[in-house]
Every structure is written in C-alpha cells, then in structure tokens.
C-alpha positions, 0 to 999 in steps of 0.5 A: 471829927475827922478821924475822931472816930478814925483814931484807930486808923491814925495809929493802927501801925500794929501787927507783927509776925512770927513763924517757925523762923520768925526773924525778919520782915513780915508784911500784911494789909489792914483793911478797915472801912475806907482805908487800906494800911500796909503793915511791915513787921520787923522781928528779932530774937533775943536771949529771952524771947522776941522783940518787935517793931512795926512800920506803917509806910502809908502813915510814915510811921516807923519803928513803933515798939511792941511792948510784949511779943510771945510765940508759943504753940504756933500762936503769936500774941502782941501787946501794943500800948500805943493803940491800946490794943492787941494782936493774936494770930496763928502760924499755918503750914503755908507760913502765913500768920492768920490773925486779928487786931483788936481795939476798942471792942472791934476786931480786924483781920490782919494776915502776915506773910513774907511776901510783899503786899500790894494794896489797891491803888485808886486814881487821884486826878486832882493831885498836882504834879511837879514842876509847879507853876509857882515857887515852893520852899521847905521850911523849918522854924522853932516853937519856942514855947514847946521847944520843938521844931516844926517843918512844912512847905511854904508856897508862893505865887512867885519867888519874889513879891509880897503876898497875902498868906494862909496857914492850913491847920490839920484835923485830929490825929497825926497828920503830915503837911498834906493832911494825907489820909486814905491816899488823898492829899487834901491840903496839897490840892488846896494849897495848889489851888490857892497859890495859883490864885495869888495867895501864899500858903504854909502847910505843916507836919504836925508835931511828931510827924514827918520832919517836925519834932515833938510828941503827938500822942501826949499833946492836946488841941491847945498844944497844936494851937501853939504850933500854929501861933509859932507858924504865924510868928515865922511868917512875920519874919518873911519879906514875901508875906504881907503882914496885914493879910495873914489868915488861917484855914482849919479843917475839923479839929483845925477849925477849933484851933483857928479860933483859938489862935485868932482870938488871941492874936492881932496878927490874924486878919481872917479865918476859914473853918472847914467842918469846924466844931461849934459844940463841945467835944463830947457832944461832937463824938456822940453825934458822929457815932450816932450818925455813922452807926445809923448810916451803917444800918445798926438797929436804932435801939442799939444806937440809943443804948450805946449813946446813953452808955458813952454819954454817961462815961463822958459826963464823968470826964466832964465833971472830973479834974486833971488830977482826979486819980479815981477817974479810971476806976469810976469809969470802969465801975460805970461801964461794967455796970452798964454792960453787965457782961464779964466777957466785955471787961477787956473791951471796957479797959480799952475804952477807958484807955482811949477816953482817958488818953491825953488828947481824948480827955482834953478834947471831950471837955473842950468847948469852942464857945469861949474861943469863938467869942474872942474872934473879931476878924472875918470868918467863913465857916463851911460844912458838907451836907453829908458830913457825918463826923461834924454834922453841918447844921447844928455846928454851923448854927452854933458857930454863927450864933456864938460869933454874932452874939459876941459882936462879930458881924463879919460871919459867913456860913454855908452848907455845901450840898452832897459833900462829906467831912473831907469835902468830897462829893459823895453818896452817903457821907460814910467814912467807908467811902473816903478812900474809894472816891477819886475826888480829893476836894470838891471844886465847888468847895475850892471856889467858895474858899478862894472867892471869899479869900480874894475879897478879904485879901484885896 
C-alpha cells in the first residue's frame, strides 16, 4: 500500500551528529527513492555521555528520542528503536560526519554538518493558494472511545448553508490532514476541487500527527477506523452538514477503513475507494514488493526467492495469535534458516521488529472481505493502471466481486490509464517517481470522483 513499502520514509527521522564539539544542532539530508528528508539533530552532553533527539521538518516530527548515542574514536553510533534501525558515521577533518542509516537490510547515506541543508524544491502547480473562494475552519473533536482529540480542517462551499459532505481518509503511515508526502498535498488538492463543486470536506490529522493527540505507532487500522467514525459523529453536530448525504473517500489503507466504517453505520451514504485493497494484507505486501523490485530491474530469480521467504514469514504471522509469545523466535529461526548466512542476522532482527510491530502485524492479517460484505451503500472504486503498491486489476476485481456477491449492486469500478498509486500521471509507477512529478492529482481522476459524487448527492 501507499507507504507500506515506504514505511521507512514515514519514520525516517533518524540521524544524529557528533563532533569534537558535538553539542548543538547538526543538519543532514536523507535521500531515498522518491523523496528527500531534511534531518536536524540536536546533541546535548551529560555527565555520563550524550543524549540526542531528532527533528524531521518535512514530516512535522520533532523531538524523536535516540535510545543510545555513543561517540568514540571519531565514530558516532546511534540506536533508534522507533525505526528499528541504527546509524553509524565518522567525523572527518572538515567537521562533517560521513555515515549511513541502516534499516531492514537497506543502507542510506546521511552526512551531517553544522551548515543548513537545502533540498531540491519541485514545482507543485496544483496546490491551491489562500485566500480560497470558500469557507474553511480548523476544527477539533473528541474520539470518546480512544479518549483522544482529533484535529482537522472543514471546508464548506459557503459559510452558511446545508451541504453534502465527505471525510477524506489517509493511507498508511503517519499522515497529516493534507496527506502530505514527497512535497505533495493530495488531500488539499482534492478538498479544494470538491469544495468548489459544492461538496463540504473534512480532512484530519492522523492520531499522533499535527494537532491530533494519540499514538500512531501503537495503533491499528481498526483504531484509525474509530477516528473516522468520531469524525462522522462530529459532522452530525454541524448545522451546515446534510446528515443524509455524508460519504467517505479513502486512499490506500483509507480504502480499507472506509468499508469498515460504512459497513457498521447507517450514517454513511456513499464511499469512494482510491487504490483501496481487495486482498488480505500479506498478499498486498507480497505483490507490491514483487512489482516494485521487478520494475527496479532486480533479477527474476532473486525476486521469487525473496517472495517465498517473506511469504513463509507472513504465513507464520497469519497462523499466530496476538498472545503468541513464541512468534518472534519462530520467525527468527525460519528466516535464519532461509538465509543461511550469519552476516544477515542483524537484518533478520530488523525484519522481525518490523513485521511484529503493532500496525504491521495487524495489517498482514487484515482481510477486507468481511468489511466489504457489510457495505450496502453506493461504492466507487478507482485505481491507476500503473499502481505498483495496490495493483489495480486484481484488487478492483476482488472488491467488485465481494460487493456484488453480498448483494450490493451499486458498485462502479474503473482503472484509470497511466496513473500511479498517488493518482499522478506517470511513466513507470515506481515510488521513486512520486516526488519528481509536478502533478499532485490527475485532473482525470478528480473529474471521475466529483462526477460520481455529484450524482450521489443530488
């Protein structure tokens, strides 16, 4: 799913710096396929050594704690549990730390210095600029079930009136209300487009992101669904909202959350699934990894070998229970046997930490079918033909089949040519293209969505 393979991006706020005089602020730029992330490392000296925190301005992530910071013989080592990874760098005579961040067997160069780092800026011509020709309001409300406060923006065609409304649901990873990624703000563009068409829009910061409270790292897809239900409850308190015309638009993981909410609520009148999954989580992850690796040029024999290894690990998770205390040991034994290479033991431990993480563990086991079967309202499901993260044909087919077999005849599915997972017009569909494409959201996709919604909201 979007960012499922990019989870390293959503939490890569993780390098630090030390020098002969290491206290203070250090700056670096992490470059991974499709993204640049500025890193700001804050180093303090204590009586027993050093303590560090990291900011990632491009992800609105500040004060991330580094569990262990050591600096000996000009070598900096960092242990960063939040990303299940580590950093190691060497301070050179130019007062630059030359190092690498390692996570899940992959290493990325991250050099740190006292100089302010500038990243390449790409044009985003679709991003709307204030003042908007409609009314917007920053809102906050309580998810009573989780006892957290959710924050977002409500856009209304006019300040007064009674309007059909949609809630936008973000994909996986810690996302703000604009679903901001790689310098793009797809939900800001979508919200602007729909509000101009006469549809009110509520978009939210994920729990633990921006102005919303809670903890993203310990939350599951089911938890995020309860946040959206809280959003529905909030909309029902607003006089400007037409209570009979409330819908959901979910992107990627949000396309799984939308059916979860709609299937259990009479308040939802229609849903739009944008690159939403129709297959169980483990199958999605295996497919996306295979397609992306193939597009990148990895030899087919290696792709298939890796696929079989990860399938075996996922099968152990599928067969496990939440309280299975032996799961990590079982996966560790399995992976070490499969790799049969002691030099990969550290990578194995990182993989285990990832797949047994709360969100990953639950997502791998999550099957959308039981949720889709309960959806009786109209459904529009769209995918891009070049989506490598939630492949279009197999997922749309599964969604349509499940809905129709459960008695829902109000189903529209469509594959949009040459669009990627973010619904950008693209060349290959690879995540490495996302940032460099100027377009944030294909006008063709925006029109498909709005035309369908206008029919539902008549």
